[in-house]
N, C-alpha and C positions, 0 to 999 in steps of 0.2 A: 599712470604707472607704466614704466617701460618694461615690457616683458621680453624684449629682444635678447636672445641668448648671446652671451659673450664667448670669446674664444676660450677663456679659462673654463667656463661652464661646460662647453662642448668637450674640451680636453678631459675634464674630470669625469664626465659621463662616459666617454669612450674608455677611459682607464678602468672605471667600475665594470663596464661590460667585458673588458678583457680579463679582469680578475675573476669574474663569474665563469667565463668560459674556461680559464685555466683550472679553476676549482673542479669544474665538471670533467675536464680532461684528466685531471689527477684521479678522480673517482673511477673513471673508466680504466685508466692505466692500472690502478690498484686491483681491479677486477679482471685482469688479463684482457682489457679492451673488449670485454663482452664475449670473449672466445673461451670455449672449453679447452683447457690445456691438453687434454687427451685427443683433441681433434685438430691440432695445429697442422697446417700444410704450407707448402712453399708459396702459395698465392698470398697467404696472410703475411708471410715474411716479406714478400715483395711490397705489399701494401704498407707495412710498417717502414720499409725503406723510403717510400714516398713521403710518409708522415715525417720521418726523421729529416729528410732533405728539406721539406717545407719549414720545419722548425729551425734548421740551420739558416735558411734564407731569412726568416723573420729575425733571428738573432743578429745576422749581418746587417740588416736594415736598421736595427736599433742600436748598433754598435756593441753588441754582446759577443762578437767574434764567433759566428757560426763556423762549423768546420767546412 
């Protein structure tokens, strides 16, 4: 029996991992990314800017038109 992973198997595994991480990220986002809304400060805003830039970069890599 050949247990060698095919390209498609690897692709599907990575896609599933990405979906799981996106789901976790959505849960965090729905909960203010774990931050108390009454304790928001400019450092957190800066961190979110980095996250947003990273998401834009990922969208550009995948052809989703990041800003």
